[in-house]
C-alpha positions as CSV (number, residue, x, y, z in Angstrom):
1,M,-114.2,-57.6,-193.6
2,E,-110.5,-56.4,-193.3
3,K,-110.2,-53.8,-196.8
4,Y,-113.4,-52.2,-194.2
5,T,-111.3,-51.5,-191.8
6,R,-110.1,-48.3,-192.3
7,F,-113.5,-47.1,-192.4
8,R,-113.6,-47.5,-188.3
9,D,-113.4,-44.6,-186.1
10,P,-109.5,-44.9,-184.9
11,G,-110.9,-43.6,-181.5
12,T,-113.4,-45.9,-181.1
13,G,-113.9,-48.4,-183.2
14,L,-116.9,-47.5,-184.6
15,A,-118.0,-48.3,-187.6
16,P,-120.9,-45.9,-188.4
17,F,-121.7,-46.8,-192.6
18,L,-121.5,-50.7,-192.2
19,P,-125.1,-52.2,-192.4
20,V,-126.2,-53.6,-189.5
21,P,-127.1,-57.3,-188.9
22,G,-130.5,-57.8,-189.7
23,Y,-133.8,-58.9,-187.1
24,T,-134.9,-62.0,-187.3
25,P,-138.1,-61.7,-185.8
26,P,-139.2,-64.0,-183.1
27,G,-141.1,-67.6,-184.8
28,P,-139.7,-70.6,-187.6
29,P,-139.3,-68.8,-190.5
30,A,-141.9,-71.0,-192.5
31,L,-144.7,-69.0,-190.0
32,T,-143.0,-65.3,-190.3
33,L,-142.4,-64.7,-194.2
34,P,-145.1,-65.9,-195.6
35,L,-146.8,-63.3,-192.7
36,R,-144.4,-60.8,-193.9
37,V,-145.1,-61.4,-197.2
38,V,-148.6,-60.6,-196.4
39,L,-147.6,-57.5,-194.6
40,F,-145.4,-55.8,-196.9
41,A,-148.1,-57.1,-200.2
42,I,-151.1,-55.1,-198.2
43,R,-149.0,-52.2,-196.3
44,L,-146.9,-51.0,-200.3
45,P,-150.0,-49.3,-201.7
46,V,-151.5,-47.9,-198.8
47,V,-148.4,-46.0,-197.9
48,L,-147.5,-45.2,-200.9
49,A,-150.9,-43.7,-201.9
50,I,-151.2,-41.5,-198.6
51,F,-147.6,-40.3,-198.9
52,L,-148.6,-39.4,-202.4
53,L,-152.0,-37.4,-201.1
54,H,-149.5,-35.9,-198.3
55,V,-147.0,-34.6,-200.7
56,L,-150.1,-33.2,-203.3
57,V,-151.8,-32.3,-200.4
58,F,-149.4,-30.0,-198.1
59,E,-146.4,-29.6,-200.7
60,C,-148.5,-28.2,-203.4
61,S,-152.9,-27.9,-203.2
62,L,-152.6,-26.4,-199.1
63,A,-148.9,-25.3,-199.0
64,P,-150.2,-21.3,-199.2
65,L,-152.7,-21.5,-196.7
66,W,-150.3,-22.8,-193.7
67,W,-150.1,-18.8,-193.6
68,I,-153.5,-18.4,-193.1
69,T,-154.6,-21.5,-191.1
70,G,-151.3,-20.9,-189.2
71,P,-149.4,-24.2,-188.0
72,D,-151.8,-25.8,-185.5
73,V,-154.5,-26.8,-188.2
74,L,-151.9,-28.1,-190.8
75,G,-149.7,-29.6,-188.2
76,W,-152.4,-32.0,-187.1
77,L,-153.3,-32.7,-190.6
78,R,-149.9,-33.8,-191.3
79,W,-149.5,-36.0,-187.7
80,I,-152.3,-37.2,-188.8
81,F,-150.9,-38.0,-192.7
82,I,-147.9,-39.6,-191.4
83,R,-147.8,-40.6,-188.3
84,G,-151.8,-42.0,-188.1
85,G,-151.3,-43.2,-192.1
86,V,-147.8,-44.0,-192.9
87,M,-146.3,-45.2,-189.9
88,G,-149.4,-46.3,-188.1
89,I,-150.1,-48.7,-191.0
90,A,-146.4,-49.8,-190.9
91,G,-146.4,-51.2,-187.2
92,V,-144.1,-48.6,-186.0
93,W,-144.7,-46.8,-182.5
94,W,-144.5,-43.7,-180.9
95,V,-142.1,-43.9,-177.7
96,P,-142.6,-40.8,-175.6
97,V,-139.9,-37.9,-175.4
98,Q,-137.4,-37.8,-173.3
99,V,-135.5,-34.6,-172.5
100,D,-131.8,-34.3,-171.0
101,N,-131.8,-33.8,-167.8
102,S,-135.3,-34.1,-166.9
103,G,-135.9,-37.3,-166.7
104,A,-139.3,-37.1,-167.7
105,A,-140.9,-38.6,-170.1
106,L,-143.2,-36.9,-172.6
107,S,-145.8,-39.0,-174.9
108,S,-147.2,-35.3,-175.4
109,R,-147.0,-34.1,-178.8
110,K,-147.6,-31.0,-177.7
111,T,-145.3,-31.4,-175.0
112,F,-142.7,-31.9,-177.0
113,T,-143.3,-29.1,-179.4
114,A,-144.1,-26.4,-176.5
115,P,-140.3,-25.3,-176.6
116,L,-140.3,-24.8,-180.1
117,R,-141.3,-22.4,-181.8
118,A,-141.4,-20.6,-185.2
119,G,-137.6,-19.2,-186.0
120,D,-135.5,-21.8,-184.0
121,I,-133.4,-24.5,-185.7
122,L,-134.0,-28.1,-184.7
123,V,-130.2,-30.3,-185.5
124,A,-130.8,-33.8,-185.4
125,N,-129.0,-37.3,-186.1
126,Q,-129.9,-39.0,-189.6
127,T,-130.3,-42.1,-189.9
128,S,-133.2,-43.3,-191.7
129,P,-136.0,-41.7,-194.0
130,L,-138.3,-41.6,-190.9
131,D,-136.2,-39.3,-189.6
132,V,-137.9,-37.0,-192.4
133,L,-141.3,-38.2,-191.4
134,L,-140.8,-38.2,-187.8
135,L,-140.5,-34.5,-187.4
136,A,-142.7,-33.0,-190.3
137,S,-145.0,-35.0,-188.4
138,T,-143.9,-33.9,-185.1
139,L,-142.5,-29.9,-185.2
140,P,-145.9,-27.7,-184.4
141,S,-145.5,-26.3,-187.9
142,V,-144.4,-27.1,-191.2
143,P,-140.8,-27.7,-191.1
144,L,-137.5,-26.6,-193.7
145,F,-135.6,-29.0,-193.7
146,T,-131.6,-28.6,-195.3
147,Q,-128.7,-30.4,-196.9
148,S,-124.9,-29.6,-195.7
149,Y,-121.9,-30.4,-197.4
150,P,-118.8,-30.7,-195.8
151,G,-116.5,-27.9,-197.8
152,T,-119.3,-24.9,-197.3
153,S,-120.5,-23.3,-194.4
154,L,-124.2,-22.7,-196.5
155,V,-126.9,-24.9,-196.7
156,E,-129.0,-26.1,-198.8
157,P,-133.2,-25.3,-199.0
158,I,-134.9,-28.6,-199.7
159,S,-138.1,-29.9,-200.0
160,F,-139.8,-32.9,-197.8
161,P,-140.0,-35.6,-200.4
162,T,-136.3,-33.7,-201.5
163,A,-134.7,-34.6,-197.8
164,I,-136.1,-37.7,-198.3
165,L,-134.0,-39.4,-201.2
166,R,-131.4,-37.8,-200.4
167,Y,-131.2,-40.3,-197.6
168,L,-131.1,-43.2,-200.3
169,I,-128.4,-42.0,-202.9
170,K,-124.5,-41.5,-202.8
171,P,-124.1,-38.0,-200.8
172,S,-122.4,-35.5,-201.9
173,V,-119.5,-33.4,-200.7
174,K,-119.7,-30.8,-203.8
175,A,-122.0,-28.6,-203.4
176,P,-124.9,-27.4,-205.9
177,T,-123.8,-23.6,-207.2
178,S,-127.2,-22.5,-207.0
179,G,-129.6,-21.8,-204.2
180,M,-127.1,-21.8,-201.1
181,M,-127.9,-19.5,-198.3
182,A,-126.2,-18.9,-194.8
183,L,-128.6,-20.7,-191.8
184,K,-129.1,-17.4,-190.8
185,D,-130.8,-15.8,-194.2
186,V,-132.8,-19.2,-194.2
187,T,-134.1,-17.8,-190.5
188,N,-134.9,-14.7,-191.9
189,K,-136.5,-15.3,-195.3
190,W,-138.9,-18.7,-193.3
191,Q,-139.6,-16.8,-189.9
192,K,-142.4,-19.8,-189.2
193,R,-140.8,-22.6,-190.0
194,I,-138.5,-24.0,-188.1
195,V,-135.5,-24.9,-189.9
196,V,-134.4,-28.5,-189.4
197,V,-129.8,-29.6,-189.8
198,F,-128.7,-32.4,-190.2
199,P,-125.2,-31.2,-189.3
200,E,-123.9,-34.8,-190.9
201,G,-124.4,-34.4,-194.0
202,T,-124.9,-38.4,-194.7
203,A,-127.3,-41.2,-192.9
204,T,-125.4,-43.6,-191.1
205,N,-126.2,-46.9,-188.7
206,S,-126.9,-44.8,-185.9
207,R,-123.4,-45.8,-183.7
208,G,-122.5,-42.4,-183.8
209,L,-122.0,-39.2,-185.2
210,L,-119.7,-38.0,-187.8
211,A,-118.0,-35.1,-187.7
212,S,-119.7,-32.6,-188.3
213,T,-119.9,-30.3,-192.2
214,P,-119.7,-26.4,-191.2
215,S,-123.1,-25.5,-191.8
216,L,-123.7,-24.8,-188.0
217,S,-121.4,-22.1,-188.2
218,S,-123.5,-19.9,-190.2
219,T,-126.1,-19.4,-187.6
220,G,-127.9,-16.2,-186.9
221,V,-127.0,-14.4,-183.5
222,K,-130.0,-15.2,-181.0
223,T,-131.0,-18.1,-182.9
224,R,-132.3,-20.6,-180.7
225,I,-130.8,-24.6,-181.3
226,W,-132.2,-27.7,-180.4
227,P,-130.5,-30.8,-180.2
228,Y,-132.3,-34.1,-180.8
229,T,-131.0,-37.7,-181.7
230,I,-133.6,-40.3,-182.9
231,K,-133.0,-43.8,-183.3
232,Y,-135.5,-46.6,-183.8
233,T,-135.9,-50.2,-181.8
234,P,-134.2,-52.7,-184.2
235,T,-131.6,-50.0,-185.7
236,A,-131.5,-53.0,-189.0
237,D,-134.5,-52.8,-190.4
238,L,-134.7,-48.5,-190.6
239,S,-130.9,-47.1,-190.4
240,T,-129.4,-46.6,-194.3
241,P,-126.3,-46.7,-193.9
242,I,-125.8,-48.0,-197.5
243,N,-127.0,-45.3,-200.1
244,G,-128.5,-46.9,-204.0
245,Y,-132.1,-48.2,-205.9
246,K,-130.8,-52.0,-204.3
247,A,-130.7,-50.0,-200.1
248,F,-134.1,-48.6,-201.3
249,W,-135.8,-51.4,-201.8
250,S,-134.4,-53.3,-199.3
251,F,-135.5,-50.3,-196.6
252,F,-139.1,-50.9,-198.4
253,W,-139.2,-54.9,-197.3
254,R,-137.7,-54.0,-194.3
255,F,-139.8,-51.2,-193.3
256,L,-143.0,-52.8,-194.7
257,S,-143.0,-56.3,-193.7
258,Q,-141.8,-56.3,-190.1
259,F,-144.9,-56.2,-187.3
260,K,-143.5,-53.3,-185.2
261,R,-140.8,-50.8,-184.5
262,E,-140.3,-48.5,-182.4
263,I,-138.8,-44.5,-182.2
264,R,-137.4,-42.6,-179.3
265,L,-136.5,-39.1,-178.9
266,R,-134.6,-37.5,-177.1
267,G,-134.1,-33.8,-176.6
268,A,-132.2,-30.8,-174.3
269,A,-133.8,-29.8,-172.0
270,Q,-132.4,-25.8,-173.0
271,P,-131.2,-24.7,-176.6
272,I,-128.4,-23.7,-177.5
273,I,-128.5,-19.6,-178.0
274,V,-125.9,-18.2,-181.0
275,D,-124.3,-14.7,-179.3
276,G,-122.5,-13.5,-182.1
277,E,-119.1,-13.9,-179.7
278,E,-118.4,-17.5,-180.6
279,K,-115.2,-17.8,-181.8
280,D,-114.9,-20.0,-185.7
281,G,-116.4,-23.2,-185.3
282,E,-117.3,-22.9,-181.9
283,V,-121.0,-23.2,-182.4
284,V,-120.7,-26.2,-185.0
285,E,-118.4,-28.1,-181.6
286,K,-120.9,-26.9,-178.7
287,V,-123.9,-28.1,-180.6
288,M,-122.2,-31.6,-181.8
289,D,-121.3,-31.8,-177.6
290,A,-124.5,-31.1,-176.7
291,L,-126.1,-33.3,-179.3
292,A,-123.9,-36.4,-178.7
293,K,-124.8,-36.2,-175.1
294,V,-128.1,-36.0,-175.6
295,G,-128.0,-38.9,-177.5
296,R,-125.5,-41.1,-175.7
297,M,-123.9,-41.5,-179.0
298,R,-119.4,-41.1,-179.6
299,R,-118.2,-38.7,-182.1
300,L,-116.7,-39.7,-184.9
301,G,-114.0,-38.5,-186.9
302,L,-115.2,-39.6,-189.9
303,G,-116.8,-37.9,-192.8
304,V,-118.5,-37.9,-196.3
305,Q,-116.1,-38.4,-197.4
306,E,-115.4,-41.0,-195.9
307,K,-118.8,-42.1,-196.4
308,R,-118.4,-42.1,-200.0
309,D,-114.8,-44.0,-200.8
310,F,-116.9,-46.9,-198.2
311,L,-119.8,-47.1,-200.3
312,D,-117.3,-47.4,-203.7
313,I,-116.1,-50.3,-201.6
314,W,-119.2,-51.7,-200.9
315,G,-120.4,-50.9,-204.5
316,K,-117.6,-53.5,-205.6
317,R,-118.0,-56.6,-203.1
318,S,-118.4,-60.0,-205.2
């Protein structure tokens, strides 16, 4: 493992790109493995059918109705599809939200989403494709996902399916030549939606926060930014620090063959409000410090480029 030493953060010694050792279910493998195969075979077609139906209904057919019915109606329908369908069938269970500084456990979806409103920005860490599913089924309005890049303060608005697929492909350090927007323009254009930003730009094994991209520096004045962190138990089953087609099928196997997993959300008690007087990069630092505090995570000096270099070496291993 010496060749991966340079992908450890020098300040903390943490390695955010290495796969976490797999979780072994209790019991003899001769008994648990056949059960896992059966679970996978049953769950896979059902979960895929629900997911595709969700995309057809909410991303295509009913998307225009969101403006008519408002967030509550379609919000609850999405909750039923994703939380009750995909995650419930896969054995992923909800753990009460912990709100930083209050210590109160909030298990109610309505209570959790109460502070958030249309036009806000939710900032979260990246660990698993389930991040997207969880936020899509939890937020009070249909969220707008964005992709951040290390070389620009602009973001790329992306769809729900695209946001999931970005976890499973090699991250890019180069932003596309079209479709990029400042966050202040994104919130102005989609005023009835909550904008989701993943400032790290790529997924990790949840053992630390990568160096942030500059996307948050393009946030508009008086915009409310809510830091939230997402963690899974066991982490090995659901984190996707390795990208590629092999990782795609490996994730599906781990996601659909285990008996039970848990999700834990932690959020700030108060938002960070941009007042327009911050110096260059100050908003980014303030938000990332808050994100690290909320999630009780260490900030790292590694970023998207180091992740790409790591994947190049990892793919050549014998």
